[in-house]
N, C-alpha and C positions, 0 to 999 in steps of 0.2 A: 451693063457690061463695061462701060467706060470706067467705072470705079475700080474694077478688078485690074484693068490695065494701068491705071494711075498708081495703085498700090504696088503692082509688080515693078513698074519703073522706079518707084521710090525705093523699094527694097533692093533692086539692082544697084541703085546709086550708093546705098550703104555698103554693099559688098565691094563695089569699086573703091570707095573711100578706104575701107579696111585693107584692101590689097595695096593701095598706094601708101598707107601708113606703115604696113609691114615692110615694104620696100625701103621707105625712108629710114626705118629702124636699122635695116641692114646697111644702108649707106652710112648712117652714123657710126655703127660698130666698125665697119671696114675703114672708114676715113680716120677714125680715132686710133685704131690699131696701126694703120699705115703711118700716121704721123708719129706715133710712139716708136715704131721700128726705125724710121728714118732718123729720129732724134738719137736713139740709142746706138744703132749700128751703121748709120749713114746711108742705108738703102732698104728697100722692101721688095721682096720677090714673092711670087705665088707660093713657093715652098715655105717661106717664112710665115706667111699668113696662115697657111694650112696647119702648120705646126702649132702656132700660137692659139689658133681657134679649136684645134683638135678635130678638124674635119678633113675630108679628102681633097686632094689636089684638084680633082675634076670639079668638085663643088665650088672651090675658090675660083677656078678659071671661068666658070659660067657666070658667077657673080661679078667678077672683075670685068668681063666683057660688057655686061649690062651697065656697070658703073662708068665704064669708058664711054659707052654709047650715050649715057645720060649726062655726061660732062663733069663727073666727079673725079675721075682718074685719067691718067695718060700713061702710056708705056714708052720707055726709052728704047733706043736701038739695041741696047744690051739686056733687054728683058726685065729691067727694073720698073717698078711701078711708082709713079709720081702722083701727087695730089694737084689737081687744077686749082684755080682760085676758088671755085665753088666747093671743091673737096676740102680745101683749107678752111673755108668758112664753116662748113659742116663739122669738121673735126674740132675746130675751136669751140663752137657752140656746144657740141656734145661733151667736150672736156669740162667746159664751164658748168654745165648741168651736173655732171658727175661729181665735180669738186664741191659744189654747193650742197647737193643731196648727201654726200658722204659726211661733210662737216655737220650738217643738220642732224643726221641720225646719230653720229658720235656724241654730239652735244646732248641728245636725248638719252644717252647711256646705252645705246644698242651695241652689242658686242661686235668687234671688228669683222669676224667671219660672216656675221649676218648682214652687216653693212655692205660688204662686198657683193654678196648675192642679191640683196634687195635693190641696190642702186642700179644694177644691170637691167632690171625690169622697169623700175620706176622712171628712170631717166628718159625712156622712150614714150611714156604715156602722160607725163606731166605737162600741163599747159604753161605757157609763158606767164599768165596771170598768177597761177599758183606758185611758180618758181620765184617770181618777184615778191610775192607775199612772204615766202619763206625767208628770202634775203632781208626784207624789211624787218621781219620778226627777229631774225638773228642779230640784227644791228641793235635791237633794244636790249638784248641779253648782256649782263655784265661780262666784261672781258676777263679772261683768265690771265694770270701772270703775275 
């Protein structure tokens, strides 16, 4: 019977890890978008995020509350959303991955509309080891120009 409990605990740990990974994907998407909104329009609000993501205001509010609780975001007195230092680090890392993967896929000749869709999924699931290998490999390619 002990073996069943061990397998059950092991399986539960995989589910916990998967949930944590999904939440980190959301944190990356939100912090990257919020950084872009702040850069372009000087501020980010719940309604801006909802519109950009094509989701409901209520869904954004729930996620923003969790991201505030977990230290990625802060709200100002005038209801604008700011990135904390952790949020800025997350956004920066997400943007770096996005840029590297986009450049890599373009270099492979992948059409732009496919690059945009693929990178949104790949960037959340790629390991740092693989990302670094792509960067090293791209540095070996002849430069255009």
